[in-house]
N, C-alpha and C positions, 0 to 999 in steps of 0.2 A: 830265909830266901823266898821270894815270891814265886808263884807258879810260872810267870813269864820269864823270870831269871833262870829258873831251872830248865824250862823249855829251850831257851837260848843256849845255855850251857850244853845241853844234850845235843842240840842241832850242831853246835860247833864241834863237839866230840865225834859225832857220827861223820861229819864232813872230813875231819882229820883222819879218821880210820879209813874212809873211802879213798882218800888221797894216798895214804900209806899202802893200802892194799893194791891200788893201781901201780904204785912204784914197784912193789914186790913182784907183781905179775909181769910187769914190763921188763924186768931184769933179764928174763930168758927169752927175749923176742928178737935176738940177733938174726934169726933166719925167717922172721915174719915177712909175708908178702909186702907189708907196709914199708919195711926197711929195705927190701930188695928192689922196690920200684924206684924209678928215677923221677918221680913226680915232685913238683914244688908243692908247698902247702896250699896255695890257691888252686892248683890243679886237683889236688886231692879233695879239697872242699867241694869243687864242682862235681867230681865223681861221686862223693858221698851224698850230696844234695840229690843228684839224679838217681841214686840207689833207693831213695824214699819216695820218688814220684816217677811217673811214666816218662815224662819229658818236661822241659822247661824252655821258656823263651830266653833270649839274651837279656832282655829287660829284667826278667825274674831272677836270673843269675846275678846280674849287676846289683840288684836290690839286696839279695842274700849276702853277697860278698862286700857290699858297701863300696863298690868301685864303679867307674864309668863303663859305658858300653864298649868303648874302644879297647879297654883292658880285657874285658870278657872275650872279645873277638880273638885277641891274641892267645888267651888261655885255651879257648876252645880249639883254635887252629892247632895248637901243640897237642891237645888231647886227640884230635882227629888223626894227627900224624902218628901218635902212639897206638892208634887203632882201638881206643877206648870209648869214643863217642862218635856219633854221626850227626849231621845237620840235615834237616828236611824242612820243606815248606809246611806251614801250618795249614791243615785241610780247611779251616774256617776263614783264614785270612792269609792270602798269599804274600803279604808284605812281611809277615812274621816268620822267622826261622826258628824251628824247635830243635833242641839238642836232646839227644837220647843216648843212653848207654848201649854199646855194642855187646854181643855175647862175651867178648873178652873183658869189657868193663864190668859187666855183671859178675863174671867169674872172679875178678880181682876183689870186688867189694865183698863177695861171699867168702873168699879166702881170708880176708882181713877179719871179718866177723867170726869166722870159724876158729881162727887162731886164738882169739880172746876167749871164745866159748870153751874151747878145749882146756885152756889153763884154768878157767873158772870151774869146769866140771871136775878136774883133778882135785881142786881145793875142796869142793863140796863132798867128794868121796871120803874125805877125812872126818866128816861130821856124822854123828849118830842119827838114827831115824827120827827121834823126838825133836832134835834140833832142826833137822831138815823140814819137819812139819811146821814148826814155829816159824822158820824162815820163809816157807812157802806162804803162810798166812800173812806175814808182814809184807812180803813182796806183792801179794794181791792188793793190800791196802795202799802200798806205794803206787802201784799201777793205776788203781782207781783215782788216787789224788792227781797223778800226772794227766790222766784223761780229763779230769775236771778242770785242771789248770789250762790245758790245751783248748778245751771248749770255751772257757772264759776268755781266753786270748782271742779266739776266732770271733766270738760275739762282740768283744770290745773293738776289734779291728773293723767289723762290719758296721758297728754303731758310729765309729769316728770317721768312716769313709763315706757316709751318706750326706 
């Protein structure tokens, strides 16, 4: 077996384990804020996008969702109605409306993340200290690789948009 074949096999196995772990942890999420909310998938996507950035324009959201601006307007209207986002004029360009999470929207995203984190922490409590140290070192490497991929993506986007 070549090194590339072994790497591909390991990557496939790790992906399967991650998916299986996600399923196991999701089985006990019936009381999760994610399941308690009345949000559609697109509404939830907008809320999650906004949780990673201070605000976004309708054009930004349309791009992220792969939909038209009219669709985004309807989604944002419903989220405003739920009290999860606000719309404001862009301070640099009054023609642009920026969408931002309200405190209730921020609380919802934190509750969703905290639910998953609490489940994961309970799982980690079952591991011995040596395994936790190994896992911490591996997670550092995964995080470094993710940062590198993100930086490469940003540089590629900047190079292709010039």
